Biopython code that builds the backbone (N, CA, C, O; Angstrom):
import numpy as np
from Bio.PDB.StructureBuilder import StructureBuilder

atoms = [
    (1, "UNK", "N", (86.692, 83.999, 73.753)),
    (1, "UNK", "CA", (87.119, 85.270, 73.188)),
    (1, "UNK", "C", (87.540, 86.242, 74.289)),
    (1, "UNK", "O", (88.557, 86.923, 74.152)),
    (2, "UNK", "N", (86.789, 86.313, 75.354)),
    (2, "UNK", "CA", (87.123, 87.221, 76.458)),
    (2, "UNK", "C", (88.427, 86.797, 77.112)),
    (2, "UNK", "O", (89.260, 87.642, 77.443)),
    (3, "UNK", "N", (88.614, 85.485, 77.302)),
    (3, "UNK", "CA", (89.838, 85.016, 77.933)),
    (3, "UNK", "C", (91.058, 85.319, 77.065)),
    (3, "UNK", "O", (92.116, 85.662, 77.591)),
    (4, "UNK", "N", (90.925, 85.198, 75.767)),
    (4, "UNK", "CA", (92.038, 85.509, 74.871)),
    (4, "UNK", "C", (92.393, 86.983, 74.938)),
    (4, "UNK", "O", (93.573, 87.332, 74.924)),
    (5, "UNK", "N", (91.406, 87.845, 75.011)),
    (5, "UNK", "CA", (91.661, 89.284, 75.102)),
    (5, "UNK", "C", (92.322, 89.629, 76.433)),
    (5, "UNK", "O", (93.235, 90.454, 76.479)),
    (6, "UNK", "N", (91.868, 89.004, 77.507)),
    (6, "UNK", "CA", (92.443, 89.264, 78.821)),
    (6, "UNK", "C", (93.912, 88.861, 78.858)),
    (6, "UNK", "O", (94.736, 89.576, 79.429)),
    (7, "UNK", "N", (94.244, 87.738, 78.263)),
    (7, "UNK", "CA", (95.621, 87.276, 78.250)),
    (7, "UNK", "C", (96.521, 88.266, 77.516)),
    (7, "UNK", "O", (97.645, 88.518, 77.948)),
    (8, "UNK", "N", (96.049, 88.814, 76.438)),
    (8, "UNK", "CA", (96.836, 89.771, 75.667)),
    (8, "UNK", "C", (97.026, 91.062, 76.451)),
    (8, "UNK", "O", (98.103, 91.656, 76.403)),
    (9, "UNK", "N", (96.010, 91.503, 77.163)),
    (9, "UNK", "CA", (96.075, 92.783, 77.857)),
    (9, "UNK", "C", (96.869, 92.722, 79.157)),
    (9, "UNK", "O", (97.555, 93.688, 79.492)),
    (10, "UNK", "N", (96.798, 91.623, 79.895)),
    (10, "UNK", "CA", (97.346, 91.577, 81.245)),
    (10, "UNK", "C", (98.761, 91.027, 81.295)),
    (10, "UNK", "O", (99.603, 91.580, 82.003)),
    (11, "UNK", "N", (99.046, 89.973, 80.578)),
    (11, "UNK", "CA", (100.322, 89.286, 80.707)),
    (11, "UNK", "C", (101.552, 90.168, 80.466)),
    (11, "UNK", "O", (102.515, 90.038, 81.222)),
    (12, "UNK", "N", (101.584, 91.049, 79.473)),
    (12, "UNK", "CA", (102.774, 91.875, 79.275)),
    (12, "UNK", "C", (103.095, 92.772, 80.469)),
    (12, "UNK", "O", (104.260, 93.075, 80.722)),
    (13, "UNK", "N", (102.081, 93.190, 81.192)),
    (13, "UNK", "CA", (102.315, 94.054, 82.355)),
    (13, "UNK", "C", (103.108, 93.303, 83.410)),
    (13, "UNK", "O", (104.077, 93.839, 83.948)),
    (14, "UNK", "N", (102.715, 92.071, 83.715)),
    (14, "UNK", "CA", (103.430, 91.301, 84.724)),
    (14, "UNK", "C", (104.816, 90.901, 84.234)),
    (14, "UNK", "O", (105.753, 90.831, 85.029)),
    (15, "UNK", "N", (104.958, 90.641, 82.951)),
    (15, "UNK", "CA", (106.278, 90.355, 82.394)),
    (15, "UNK", "C", (107.202, 91.551, 82.499)),
    (15, "UNK", "O", (108.386, 91.400, 82.799)),
    (16, "UNK", "N", (106.671, 92.732, 82.255)),
    (16, "UNK", "CA", (107.467, 93.951, 82.370)),
    (16, "UNK", "C", (107.860, 94.208, 83.822)),
    (16, "UNK", "O", (108.984, 94.629, 84.097)),
    (17, "UNK", "N", (106.948, 93.958, 84.743)),
    (17, "UNK", "CA", (107.255, 94.145, 86.165)),
    (17, "UNK", "C", (108.363, 93.191, 86.582)),
    (17, "UNK", "O", (109.264, 93.578, 87.326)),
    (18, "UNK", "N", (108.308, 91.947, 86.111)),
    (18, "UNK", "CA", (109.348, 90.981, 86.451)),
    (18, "UNK", "C", (110.687, 91.367, 85.836)),
    (18, "UNK", "O", (111.723, 91.270, 86.494)),
    (19, "UNK", "N", (110.673, 91.804, 84.574)),
    (19, "UNK", "CA", (111.918, 92.091, 83.869)),
    (19, "UNK", "C", (112.539, 93.417, 84.301)),
    (19, "UNK", "O", (113.731, 93.473, 84.601)),
    (20, "UNK", "N", (111.746, 94.477, 84.335)),
    (20, "UNK", "CA", (112.287, 95.815, 84.582)),
    (20, "UNK", "C", (112.459, 96.125, 86.064)),
    (20, "UNK", "O", (113.449, 96.737, 86.463)),
    (21, "UNK", "N", (111.509, 95.709, 86.866)),
    (21, "UNK", "CA", (111.561, 96.036, 88.292)),
    (21, "UNK", "C", (112.171, 94.917, 89.130)),
    (21, "UNK", "O", (112.497, 95.127, 90.298)),
    (22, "UNK", "N", (112.327, 93.747, 88.553)),
    (22, "UNK", "CA", (112.900, 92.622, 89.284)),
    (22, "UNK", "C", (111.980, 92.064, 90.359)),
    (22, "UNK", "O", (112.447, 91.408, 91.290)),
    (23, "UNK", "N", (110.699, 92.311, 90.246)),
    (23, "UNK", "CA", (109.726, 91.852, 91.240)),
    (23, "UNK", "C", (109.216, 90.487, 90.826)),
    (23, "UNK", "O", (108.471, 90.364, 89.854)),
    (24, "UNK", "N", (109.618, 89.457, 91.564)),
    (24, "UNK", "CA", (109.219, 88.102, 91.210)),
    (24, "UNK", "C", (108.416, 87.421, 92.303)),
    (24, "UNK", "O", (107.665, 86.485, 92.027)),
    (25, "UNK", "N", (108.563, 87.874, 93.532)),
    (25, "UNK", "CA", (107.908, 87.184, 94.635)),
    (25, "UNK", "C", (107.586, 88.173, 95.740)),
    (25, "UNK", "O", (108.366, 89.081, 96.027)),
    (26, "UNK", "N", (106.444, 87.989, 96.347)),
    (26, "UNK", "CA", (106.035, 88.830, 97.470)),
    (26, "UNK", "C", (106.439, 88.132, 98.766)),
    (26, "UNK", "O", (106.078, 86.975, 98.980)),
    (27, "UNK", "N", (107.168, 88.806, 99.617)),
    (27, "UNK", "CA", (107.634, 88.216, 100.866)),
    (27, "UNK", "C", (106.740, 88.552, 102.047)),
    (27, "UNK", "O", (107.076, 88.233, 103.187)),
    (28, "UNK", "N", (105.621, 89.183, 101.793)),
    (28, "UNK", "CA", (104.716, 89.574, 102.865)),
    (28, "UNK", "C", (103.630, 88.530, 103.055)),
    (28, "UNK", "O", (103.378, 87.702, 102.179)),
    (29, "UNK", "N", (102.988, 88.586, 104.226)),
    (29, "UNK", "CA", (101.888, 87.675, 104.525)),
    (29, "UNK", "C", (100.646, 88.492, 104.821)),
    (29, "UNK", "O", (100.715, 89.577, 105.399)),
    (30, "UNK", "N", (99.541, 87.964, 104.425)),
    (30, "UNK", "CA", (98.275, 88.633, 104.671)),
    (30, "UNK", "C", (97.789, 89.369, 103.441)),
    (30, "UNK", "O", (98.563, 89.985, 102.708)),
    (31, "UNK", "N", (96.491, 89.288, 103.237)),
    (31, "UNK", "CA", (95.902, 89.883, 102.037)),
    (31, "UNK", "C", (96.107, 91.389, 101.997)),
    (31, "UNK", "O", (96.391, 91.944, 100.936)),
    (32, "UNK", "N", (95.969, 92.053, 103.128)),
    (32, "UNK", "CA", (96.101, 93.515, 103.172)),
    (32, "UNK", "C", (97.519, 93.961, 102.822)),
    (32, "UNK", "O", (97.700, 94.895, 102.041)),
    (33, "UNK", "N", (98.521, 93.301, 103.394)),
    (33, "UNK", "CA", (99.909, 93.675, 103.125)),
    (33, "UNK", "C", (100.299, 93.399, 101.677)),
    (33, "UNK", "O", (101.001, 94.200, 101.058)),
    (34, "UNK", "N", (99.849, 92.272, 101.137)),
    (34, "UNK", "CA", (100.152, 91.946, 99.742)),
    (34, "UNK", "C", (99.474, 92.940, 98.812)),
    (34, "UNK", "O", (100.053, 93.346, 97.805)),
    (35, "UNK", "N", (98.248, 93.335, 99.146)),
    (35, "UNK", "CA", (97.529, 94.310, 98.328)),
    (35, "UNK", "C", (98.265, 95.647, 98.307)),
    (35, "UNK", "O", (98.372, 96.275, 97.253)),
    (36, "UNK", "N", (98.773, 96.090, 99.455)),
    (36, "UNK", "CA", (99.534, 97.340, 99.528)),
    (36, "UNK", "C", (100.830, 97.216, 98.728)),
    (36, "UNK", "O", (101.187, 98.121, 97.973)),
    (37, "UNK", "N", (101.532, 96.090, 98.896)),
    (37, "UNK", "CA", (102.800, 95.878, 98.204)),
    (37, "UNK", "C", (102.601, 95.854, 96.689)),
    (37, "UNK", "O", (103.365, 96.471, 95.947)),
    (38, "UNK", "N", (101.577, 95.144, 96.239)),
    (38, "UNK", "CA", (101.316, 95.074, 94.798)),
    (38, "UNK", "C", (100.890, 96.431, 94.262)),
    (38, "UNK", "O", (101.221, 96.785, 93.131)),
    (39, "UNK", "N", (100.164, 97.186, 95.061)),
    (39, "UNK", "CA", (99.783, 98.538, 94.655)),
    (39, "UNK", "C", (100.992, 99.423, 94.437)),
    (39, "UNK", "O", (101.034, 100.206, 93.489)),
    (40, "UNK", "N", (101.983, 99.298, 95.319)),
    (40, "UNK", "CA", (103.210, 100.087, 95.163)),
    (40, "UNK", "C", (103.987, 99.670, 93.918)),
    (40, "UNK", "O", (104.530, 100.515, 93.206)),
    (41, "UNK", "N", (104.037, 98.374, 93.659)),
    (41, "UNK", "CA", (104.738, 97.884, 92.464)),
    (41, "UNK", "C", (104.043, 98.380, 91.200)),
    (41, "UNK", "O", (104.702, 98.826, 90.260)),
    (42, "UNK", "N", (102.713, 98.303, 91.177)),
    (42, "UNK", "CA", (101.977, 98.779, 90.002)),
    (42, "UNK", "C", (102.109, 100.290, 89.839)),
    (42, "UNK", "O", (102.154, 100.790, 88.715)),
    (43, "UNK", "N", (102.173, 101.021, 90.955)),
    (43, "UNK", "CA", (102.360, 102.468, 90.879)),
    (43, "UNK", "C", (103.736, 102.798, 90.299)),
    (43, "UNK", "O", (103.867, 103.706, 89.478)),
    (44, "UNK", "N", (104.759, 102.059, 90.729)),
    (44, "UNK", "CA", (106.100, 102.275, 90.190)),
    (44, "UNK", "C", (106.132, 101.980, 88.693)),
    (44, "UNK", "O", (106.769, 102.703, 87.927)),
    (45, "UNK", "N", (105.450, 100.926, 88.280)),
    (45, "UNK", "CA", (105.387, 100.588, 86.856)),
    (45, "UNK", "C", (104.703, 101.693, 86.061)),
    (45, "UNK", "O", (105.165, 102.055, 84.979)),
    (46, "UNK", "N", (103.609, 102.229, 86.590)),
    (46, "UNK", "CA", (102.906, 103.313, 85.900)),
    (46, "UNK", "C", (103.760, 104.571, 85.820)),
    (46, "UNK", "O", (103.737, 105.267, 84.805)),
    (47, "UNK", "N", (104.513, 104.872, 86.873)),
    (47, "UNK", "CA", (105.390, 106.048, 86.845)),
    (47, "UNK", "C", (106.501, 105.884, 85.814)),
    (47, "UNK", "O", (106.872, 106.846, 85.141)),
    (48, "UNK", "N", (107.032, 104.670, 85.686)),
    (48, "UNK", "CA", (108.053, 104.422, 84.661)),
    (48, "UNK", "C", (107.476, 104.617, 83.263)),
    (48, "UNK", "O", (108.116, 105.226, 82.407)),
    (49, "UNK", "N", (106.274, 104.104, 83.029)),
    (49, "UNK", "CA", (105.633, 104.287, 81.720)),
    (49, "UNK", "C", (105.341, 105.759, 81.462)),
    (49, "UNK", "O", (105.524, 106.239, 80.344)),
    (50, "UNK", "N", (104.892, 106.473, 82.476)),
    (50, "UNK", "CA", (104.588, 107.896, 82.331)),
    (50, "UNK", "C", (105.859, 108.686, 82.026)),
    (50, "UNK", "O", (105.840, 109.593, 81.194)),
    (51, "UNK", "N", (106.958, 108.348, 82.693)),
    (51, "UNK", "CA", (108.227, 109.029, 82.454)),
    (51, "UNK", "C", (108.754, 108.799, 81.051)),
    (51, "UNK", "O", (109.309, 109.711, 80.439)),
    (52, "UNK", "N", (108.586, 107.594, 80.537)),
    (52, "UNK", "CA", (109.038, 107.302, 79.176)),
    (52, "UNK", "C", (108.204, 108.038, 78.134)),
    (52, "UNK", "O", (108.717, 108.448, 77.093)),
    (53, "UNK", "N", (106.923, 108.200, 78.419)),
    (53, "UNK", "CA", (106.027, 108.850, 77.461)),
    (53, "UNK", "C", (106.224, 110.362, 77.443)),
    (53, "UNK", "O", (106.105, 110.978, 76.384)),
    (54, "UNK", "N", (106.522, 110.974, 78.584)),
    (54, "UNK", "CA", (106.586, 112.436, 78.650)),
    (54, "UNK", "C", (107.924, 112.996, 78.172)),
    (54, "UNK", "O", (108.026, 114.201, 77.940)),
    (55, "UNK", "N", (108.956, 112.158, 78.017)),
    (55, "UNK", "CA", (110.255, 112.665, 77.546)),
    (55, "UNK", "C", (110.446, 112.441, 76.080)),
    (55, "UNK", "O", (111.484, 112.809, 75.530)),
]
sb = StructureBuilder()
sb.init_structure("model")
sb.init_model(0)
sb.init_chain("A")
sb.init_seg("    ")
for serial, (resi, resn, name, xyz) in enumerate(atoms, 1):
    if name == "N":
        sb.init_residue(resn, " ", resi, " ")
    sb.init_atom(name, np.array(xyz, "f"), 0.0, 1.0, " ", f" {name:<3s}", serial, name[0])
structure = sb.get_structure()
């Protein structure tokens, strides 16, 4: 049950990032750099959602 709920909640976010932002692959190496890069991508996604909601 938990795994089914997680799949519903998480998968659309990554699909939206791939479709709208064109982010499909990380070209960086190292856990720290990938973490920073993914943080920026998720921040951009949140800003896009926030912009759509506030207008």
